[in-house]
VOPAGU-2260 file (C-alpha; in pm, 1 decimal, decimal comma):
REM VOPAGU-2260
SITE   aa  ch    i         X         Y         Z
SITE  MET   A    0    1756,0    7080,0   -2772,2
SITE  SER   A    1    1711,0    7182,1   -2407,9
SITE  ASP   A    2    1698,4    6938,6   -2118,5
SITE  LEU   A    3    1324,4    6996,2   -2077,5
SITE  GLU   A    4    1262,8    6919,8   -2445,3
SITE  ALA   A    5    1471,3    6603,8   -2421,8
SITE  VAL   A    6    1271,3    6482,3   -2125,3
SITE  THR   A    7     943,7    6567,6   -2300,3
SITE  THR   A    8    1050,4    6388,7   -2615,9
SITE  ALA   A    9    1150,6    6076,8   -2422,7
SITE  ALA   A   10     829,4    6085,2   -2222,9
SITE  GLY   A   11     608,2    6107,4   -2529,7
SITE  PRO   A   12     348,6    6361,0   -2636,1
SITE  SER   A   13     145,8    6324,3   -2318,4
SITE  GLY   A   14     439,6    6406,1   -2096,5
SITE  GLU   A   15     418,1    6076,1   -1911,1
SITE  ALA   A   16     722,9    5867,0   -1840,5
SITE  PRO   A   17     770,3    5567,7   -2072,1
SITE  THR   A   18     646,6    5244,3   -1924,5
SITE  GLU   A   19     739,3    4886,0   -1991,8
SITE  PRO   A   20     488,3    4668,1   -2178,9
SITE  ARG   A   21     231,5    4516,7   -1950,5
SITE  HIS   A   22     351,9    4160,3   -1999,6
SITE  ALA   A   23     720,3    4231,2   -2045,0
SITE  SER   A   24     821,3    4124,3   -1694,7
SITE  LYS   A   25     620,1    3806,2   -1722,1
SITE  ARG   A   26     765,0    3729,8   -2065,3
SITE  ASP   A   27    1122,7    3803,9   -1961,0
SITE  LYS   A   28    1101,0    3609,5   -1635,3
SITE  PRO   A   29    1340,4    3314,0   -1652,2
SITE  ARG   A   30    1176,8    2974,2   -1643,7
SITE  SER   A   31    1262,3    2721,3   -1376,8
SITE  LEU   A   32    1377,7    2366,5   -1438,7
SITE  ALA   A   33    1026,9    2241,4   -1361,2
SITE  GLY   A   34     880,3    2489,6   -1611,1
SITE  ASP   A   35    1114,6    2376,7   -1886,5
SITE  ALA   A   36    1043,2    2014,2   -1800,6
SITE  TRP   A   37     667,0    2069,2   -1822,1
SITE  ILE   A   38     705,1    2228,9   -2165,9
SITE  ASP   A   39     894,4    1921,8   -2285,1
SITE  LEU   A   40     645,4    1683,9   -2124,6
SITE  ARG   A   41     352,0    1849,8   -2298,1
SITE  LYS   A   42     516,8    1772,7   -2630,0
SITE  SER   A   43     594,2    1411,4   -2542,4
SITE  LYS   A   44     354,6    1151,7   -2682,1
SITE  ILE   A   45     507,8     886,6   -2456,3
SITE  PHE   A   46     430,1    1094,8   -2148,0
SITE  TRP   A   47      64,9    1145,1   -2241,3
SITE  PHE   A   48      18,8     781,2   -2335,8
SITE  ALA   A   49     169,7     665,9   -2005,0
SITE  ALA   A   50     -20,9     927,5   -1803,2
SITE  ILE   A   51    -357,3     828,9   -1954,3
SITE  LEU   A   52    -283,5     462,4   -1895,2
SITE  VAL   A   53    -186,2     529,8   -1533,0
SITE  LEU   A   54    -505,1     733,0   -1483,7
SITE  ILE   A   55    -716,7     443,1   -1612,3
SITE  ILE   A   56    -539,4     201,2   -1376,9
SITE  VAL   A   57    -591,1     432,1   -1079,2
SITE  LEU   A   58    -961,9     462,4   -1163,1
SITE  MET   A   59    -982,4      84,1   -1184,3
SITE  ALA   A   60    -831,0      55,1    -837,0
SITE  LEU   A   61   -1048,5     324,1    -678,9
SITE  PHE   A   62   -1378,7     275,7    -862,3
SITE  PRO   A   63   -1393,5     -71,9   -1019,8
SITE  SER   A   64   -1769,7     -46,4   -1058,4
SITE  LEU   A   65   -1717,7     225,6   -1321,6
SITE  PHE   A   66   -1587,9     -42,8   -1555,7
SITE  GLY   A   67   -1895,6    -261,5   -1523,9
SITE  ALA   A   68   -1724,3    -531,3   -1319,9
SITE  GLY   A   69   -1942,7    -761,5   -1114,6
SITE  ASP   A   70   -1858,3    -941,2    -793,2
SITE  PRO   A   71   -1529,3   -1129,9    -840,6
SITE  ARG   A   72   -1614,9   -1365,0    -553,3
SITE  THR   A   73   -1941,4   -1484,7    -706,8
SITE  CYS   A   74   -1839,1   -1817,7    -855,3
SITE  ALA   A   75   -2022,0   -2126,4    -980,1
SITE  LEU   A   76   -1860,8   -2449,8   -1092,2
SITE  SER   A   77   -2129,2   -2487,9   -1358,2
SITE  ARG   A   78   -1956,7   -2200,9   -1544,8
SITE  GLN   A   79   -1609,2   -2353,6   -1523,2
SITE  HIS   A   80   -1394,4   -2239,3   -1817,0
SITE  ALA   A   81   -1700,3   -2100,0   -1992,7
SITE  GLY   A   82   -1645,6   -1844,4   -2266,5
SITE  PRO   A   83   -1736,2   -1475,5   -2262,9
SITE  SER   A   84   -2101,3   -1394,1   -2197,8
SITE  GLY   A   85   -2294,5   -1091,5   -2079,2
SITE  ASN   A   86   -2077,3    -880,6   -1851,4
SITE  ALA   A   87   -1814,6   -1154,9   -1824,9
SITE  PHE   A   88   -1614,0   -1019,2   -2116,1
SITE  PHE   A   89   -1312,5   -1244,3   -2049,2
SITE  GLY   A   90   -1501,1   -1564,1   -1966,5
SITE  PHE   A   91   -1472,0   -1769,7   -1647,3
SITE  ASP   A   92   -1186,9   -1947,8   -1470,3
SITE  TYR   A   93   -1161,3   -2300,2   -1328,6
SITE  GLN   A   94   -1378,2   -2207,0   -1028,7
SITE  GLY   A   95   -1643,1   -2040,5   -1242,6
SITE  CYS   A   96   -1540,7   -1689,9   -1135,1
SITE  ASP   A   97   -1569,0   -1390,9   -1364,9
SITE  VAL   A   98   -1219,8   -1329,4   -1507,0
SITE  TYR   A   99   -1304,3    -972,8   -1607,6
SITE  ALA   A  100   -1421,0    -884,4   -1255,8
SITE  LYS   A  101   -1113,5   -1044,9   -1097,5
SITE  THR   A  102    -886,7    -856,7   -1336,0
SITE  ILE   A  103   -1049,5    -520,6   -1266,3
SITE  TYR   A  104   -1059,5    -568,5    -888,4
SITE  GLY   A  105    -705,0    -706,3    -891,1
SITE  ALA   A  106    -572,2    -360,1    -968,6
SITE  ARG   A  107    -660,8    -236,5    -618,0
SITE  ASN   A  108    -435,5    -463,0    -411,4
SITE  SER   A  109    -155,9    -458,6    -667,6
SITE  LEU   A  110    -153,1     -79,0    -684,2
SITE  GLN   A  111    -192,7     -44,0    -307,2
SITE  VAL   A  112     105,3    -266,1    -232,3
SITE  GLY   A  113     316,1     -98,3    -499,3
SITE  LEU   A  114     233,6     253,8    -382,9
SITE  LEU   A  115     284,3     191,3     -10,4
SITE  ALA   A  116     607,6       0,2     -68,4
SITE  THR   A  117     736,3     280,8    -289,5
SITE  LEU   A  118     653,3     544,2     -26,8
SITE  MET   A  119     836,8     340,4     236,2
SITE  SER   A  120    1138,7     298,8      10,6
SITE  GLY   A  121    1130,2     671,1     -62,4
SITE  VAL   A  122    1138,0     765,8     306,2
SITE  ILE   A  123    1426,1     528,9     380,3
SITE  GLY   A  124    1617,6     630,3      69,2
SITE  LEU   A  125    1564,0     999,0     145,3
SITE  PHE   A  126    1702,3     958,7     498,0
SITE  PHE   A  127    2014,2     767,0     394,0
SITE  GLY   A  128    2083,2     965,8      77,5
SITE  LEU   A  129    2035,1    1307,6     236,2
SITE  GLY   A  130    2245,2    1219,4     541,1
SITE  ALA   A  131    2528,7    1064,6     342,4
SITE  GLY   A  132    2538,8    1340,5      81,8
SITE  TYR   A  133    2520,0    1637,3     317,7
SITE  PHE   A  134    2746,4    1536,7     606,6
SITE  GLY   A  135    3006,1    1345,1     405,3
SITE  GLY   A  136    3316,5    1214,1     580,6
SITE  TRP   A  137    3272,9     919,3     812,4
SITE  VAL   A  138    2893,2     953,5     804,1
SITE  ASP   A  139    2896,4     912,7     426,8
SITE  ALA   A  140    3138,6     619,3     452,9
SITE  ILE   A  141    2921,3     429,5     702,5
SITE  LEU   A  142    2588,8     496,2     528,8
SITE  SER   A  143    2729,8     424,0     182,5
SITE  ARG   A  144    2878,3      92,2     295,4
SITE  PHE   A  145    2543,4      -4,5     447,1
SITE  ILE   A  146    2371,7      81,7     119,0
SITE  ASP   A  147    2623,0    -137,9     -64,4
SITE  VAL   A  148    2558,5    -427,5     174,5
SITE  VAL   A  149    2181,1    -410,5     122,5
SITE  LEU   A  150    2230,3    -371,9    -251,9
SITE  GLY   A  151    2444,8    -684,7    -258,3
SITE  ILE   A  152    2169,3    -903,2    -111,5
SITE  PRO   A  153    1986,6   -1104,6    -382,1
SITE  PHE   A  154    1652,4    -928,7    -402,4
SITE  LEU   A  155    1426,2   -1221,5    -490,6
SITE  LEU   A  156    1581,9   -1455,7    -235,3
SITE  ALA   A  157    1563,8   -1196,1      41,3
SITE  ALA   A  158    1205,6   -1106,2     -54,0
SITE  ILE   A  159    1096,9   -1470,5     -39,1
SITE  VAL   A  160    1256,5   -1525,8     303,5
SITE  LEU   A  161    1133,0   -1199,2     454,6
SITE  ALA   A  162     780,1   -1218,4     312,3
SITE  LYS   A  163     738,8   -1576,8     428,8
SITE  ARG   A  164     853,8   -1479,7     776,2
SITE  LEU   A  165     631,9   -1171,4     801,9
SITE  SER   A  166     321,8   -1347,2     667,1
SITE  ALA   A  167     335,5   -1629,8     921,1
SITE  ASP   A  168      10,2   -1505,7    1079,4
SITE  PRO   A  169    -263,3   -1734,0     937,6
SITE  GLY   A  170    -524,9   -1457,5     961,8
SITE  SER   A  171    -327,3   -1208,1     754,4
SITE  ASN   A  172    -399,3   -1147,2     386,8
SITE  GLY   A  173     -33,3   -1071,2     321,3
SITE  VAL   A  174     -72,2    -706,8     213,1
SITE  ALA   A  175     125,2    -564,7     506,4
SITE  ALA   A  176     391,1    -836,2     481,6
SITE  VAL   A  177     454,0    -784,0     110,2
SITE  THR   A  178     447,2    -405,7     147,2
SITE  LEU   A  179     703,6    -413,9     427,8
SITE  THR   A  180     921,3    -660,5     238,0
SITE  LEU   A  181     935,3    -454,6     -79,1
SITE  GLY   A  182     976,7    -128,2     110,0
SITE  VAL   A  183    1269,0    -254,6     316,7
SITE  LEU   A  184    1453,9    -407,4      22,7
SITE  GLY   A  185    1385,7    -156,3    -255,4
SITE  TRP   A  186    1529,3     175,6    -134,3
SITE  THR   A  187    1898,7     144,4    -224,8
SITE  THR   A  188    1887,8     290,5    -576,5
SITE  ALA   A  189    1680,8     586,4    -458,6
SITE  ALA   A  190    1929,9     648,6    -176,5
SITE  ARG   A  191    2223,5     651,9    -417,6
SITE  ILE   A  192    2048,2     894,2    -651,9
SITE  MET   A  193    1959,5    1124,0    -363,3
SITE  ARG   A  194    2316,4    1114,8    -230,4
SITE  SER   A  195    2458,3    1218,1    -566,9
SITE  SER   A  196    2204,8    1499,6    -605,8
SITE  VAL   A  197    2271,9    1632,6    -255,5
SITE  ILE   A  198    2649,2    1632,3    -308,9
SITE  ALA   A  199    2600,1    1835,8    -628,2
SITE  SER   A  200    2355,8    2080,1    -462,1
SITE  LYS   A  201    2540,6    2146,6    -137,2
SITE  ASN   A  202    2835,6    2300,0    -324,9
SITE  GLN   A  203    2622,8    2556,9    -505,1
SITE  ASP   A  204    2654,0    2930,3    -435,5
SITE  TYR   A  205    2302,9    2969,8    -294,8
SITE  VAL   A  206    2378,9    2708,8     -26,5
SITE  ALA   A  207    2705,3    2885,1      63,0
SITE  ALA   A  208    2520,4    3217,4      84,9
SITE  ALA   A  209    2253,8    3069,4     313,2
SITE  ARG   A  210    2525,1    2918,1     532,6
SITE  MET   A  211    2700,8    3256,6     562,9
SITE  LEU   A  212    2370,9    3413,9     668,3
SITE  GLY   A  213    2352,1    3173,4     962,2
SITE  SER   A  214    2132,6    2888,6     837,5
SITE  GLY   A  215    2187,0    2566,6    1028,9
SITE  PRO   A  216    2217,1    2216,7     879,7
SITE  ALA   A  217    1846,3    2139,7     919,9
SITE  ARG   A  218    1737,4    2460,4     746,5
SITE  LEU   A  219    1994,5    2416,6     471,2
SITE  MET   A  220    1877,9    2063,2     398,5
SITE  VAL   A  221    1504,0    2133,1     413,0
SITE  ARG   A  222    1484,0    2480,9     255,4
SITE  HIS   A  223    1770,1    2486,6       6,7
SITE  ILE   A  224    1921,0    2146,3     -74,3
SITE  LEU   A  225    1619,2    1916,3     -69,6
SITE  PRO   A  226    1395,9    2114,5    -311,6
SITE  ASN   A  227    1677,8    2119,8    -567,5
SITE  SER   A  228    1771,7    1751,5    -531,2
SITE  THR   A  229    1444,0    1565,7    -562,7
SITE  ALA   A  230    1385,5    1566,8    -940,9
SITE  SER   A  231    1590,0    1254,9   -1016,1
SITE  PHE   A  232    1476,5    1101,4    -686,5
SITE  ILE   A  233    1109,3    1127,4    -782,7
SITE  VAL   A  234    1180,7     979,2   -1124,4
SITE  VAL   A  235    1347,7     677,1    -964,1
SITE  LEU   A  236    1048,8     627,3    -733,6
SITE  THR   A  237     811,7     639,5   -1031,3
SITE  ILE   A  238    1002,7     359,0   -1201,2
SITE  LEU   A  239    1029,2     173,8    -869,0
SITE  LEU   A  240     649,5     181,4    -835,9
SITE  GLY   A  241     614,8     -24,8   -1151,5
SITE  ALA   A  242     886,3    -262,7   -1032,6
SITE  ASN   A  243     711,9    -309,2    -696,3
SITE  ILE   A  244     383,8    -398,9    -866,9
SITE  ALA   A  245     567,6    -663,3   -1067,8
SITE  SER   A  246     744,6    -788,6    -753,2
SITE  GLU   A  247     413,9    -824,3    -567,4
SITE  ALA   A  248     276,2   -1028,7    -854,8
SITE  THR   A  249     588,6   -1246,6    -847,8
SITE  LEU   A  250     562,1   -1315,3    -475,4
SITE  SER   A  251     188,5   -1384,3    -503,1
SITE  PHE   A  252     253,9   -1620,7    -793,5
SITE  LEU   A  253     504,9   -1809,2    -578,7
SITE  GLY   A  254     245,0   -1843,9    -301,5
SITE  ILE   A  255     414,8   -1620,4     -42,5
SITE  GLY   A  256     250,7   -1290,7    -130,5
SITE  LEU   A  257    -116,8   -1202,2     -95,1
SITE  LYS   A  258    -348,3   -1477,3      25,3
SITE  ASN   A  259    -667,3   -1556,0     222,3
SITE  GLY   A  260    -917,8   -1431,6     -32,1
SITE  ALA   A  261    -714,6   -1133,9    -153,7
SITE  ILE   A  262    -750,7   -1055,0    -522,5
SITE  SER   A  263    -446,5    -958,3    -725,7
SITE  TRP   A  264    -305,9   -1017,9   -1069,9
SITE  GLY   A  265     -31,8   -1241,4    -932,5
SITE  ILE   A  266    -279,7   -1471,8    -762,8
SITE  SER   A  267    -496,8   -1486,7   -1075,3
SITE  ILE   A  268    -195,6   -1581,1   -1286,6
SITE  ALA   A  269     -91,9   -1849,4   -1038,0
SITE  GLU   A  270    -442,1   -1999,7   -1026,0
SITE  ALA   A  271    -480,7   -2003,4   -1403,6
SITE  SER   A  272    -135,7   -2143,3   -1487,7
SITE  PRO   A  273    -223,3   -2514,8   -1448,5
SITE  PHE   A  274    -514,2   -2472,2   -1691,5
SITE  ALA   A  275    -335,3   -2257,8   -1950,2
SITE  ARG   A  276    -381,5   -2510,8   -2231,7
SITE  ILE   A  277    -749,7   -2571,6   -2155,9
SITE  ALA   A  278    -850,8   -2210,0   -2097,4
SITE  PRO   A  279    -580,1   -1949,8   -2170,1
SITE  ALA   A  280    -798,7   -1642,7   -2110,6
SITE  PRO   A  281    -779,4   -1648,0   -1725,4
SITE  LEU   A  282    -399,7   -1648,0   -1761,4
SITE  VAL   A  283    -364,7   -1403,6   -2048,7
SITE  TRP   A  284    -578,9   -1113,7   -1929,4
SITE  PRO   A  285    -426,4   -1060,4   -1582,5
SITE  SER   A  286     -83,6   -1089,9   -1744,7
SITE  VAL   A  287    -172,6    -825,2   -2002,3
SITE  PHE   A  288    -302,0    -583,3   -1737,8
SITE  LEU   A  289       2,2    -644,5   -1519,2
SITE  ALA   A  290     243,6    -586,1   -1807,3
SITE  ALA   A  291      57,7    -272,8   -1918,0
SITE  THR   A  292      63,4    -128,8   -1565,9
SITE  VAL   A  293     434,7    -190,4   -1514,6
SITE  LEU   A  294     511,6     -54,1   -1860,3
SITE  ALA   A  295     302,2     258,0   -1798,3
SITE  PHE   A  296     488,1     353,2   -1481,0
SITE  ILE   A  297     828,5     281,8   -1634,9
SITE  MET   A  298     743,4     488,1   -1944,6
SITE  LEU   A  299     614,9     769,0   -1723,0
SITE  GLY   A  300     935,7     765,7   -1520,5
SITE  ASP   A  301    1150,6     765,0   -1834,5
SITE  ALA   A  302     958,8    1057,3   -1982,7
SITE  VAL   A  303     990,6    1262,4   -1663,7
SITE  ARG   A  304    1361,3    1176,5   -1638,5
SITE  ASP   A  305    1425,5    1291,2   -1994,1
SITE  ALA   A  306    1240,4    1616,6   -1927,7
SITE  PHE   A  307    1426,7    1697,1   -1606,5
SITE  ASP   A  308    1773,0    1603,6   -1731,7
SITE  PRO   A  309    1920,9    1912,3   -1909,9
SITE  LYS   A  310    2182,7    1694,1   -2080,4
SITE  LEU   A  311    1908,9    1511,6   -2271,7
SITE  ARG   A  312    1744,0    1825,3   -2411,5
């Protein structure tokens, strides 16, 4: 067989050069860690259950009227401890307020405090973890010892003292005070996770190659290290969000959280506790919604962690 015949045979009867299948490159393209994680998450029943529950809670916080809730501040003593009726599906509390409306509207402040406190903790934890993990040496020693000192402070005791001090203004509703308290005290675990991830990422070949090409510390951290170190960090913040919602309810129950007309699950639980034997519904329903919300965020964080951790596949 001549060279021309060999080329013609390889090219096919039309004489055209062989081509790859149209979708071969797309099919053979290696998946990223996020792509593999999303495939696992789509198969996880726990993830979908938690995600749907979180979506319902967010809708409650943003659009409480969608759930048919009336005005939680419309109260009448003539309805004190009355049973369910009409739109008051959960009955009335000791002040004659609609328990269902207070439970639905309570999601807004609880979720707001939890989200803002988590964002604050994330920023602080990102700063300390990224700095300690990247620079190492004496910088790591100083920042790590500071993290250990903050971690050694009893959380509940420090939260009570700090929240009481920050909410001294009689005109404040306590949202800013509780948010600042939880944000300042809740960042240590996120910082430790970020530090460990940065230490593992900065020794990779792609970081060494970028450094040899002249990338400075800021570019290395922002463009190369940070995008590959945030998976576990985000998971920790997701779990922390649920913990912050529970912490806000605890502080509000103790009387040093939200106040001055603010509506939250912690306040509802505190108000209904003395009348638990007479009318348990005003105590039970906010507790159920609080527990479901915290559980949803923790389950969501666990599902995402399992998906992003290759060792758990």
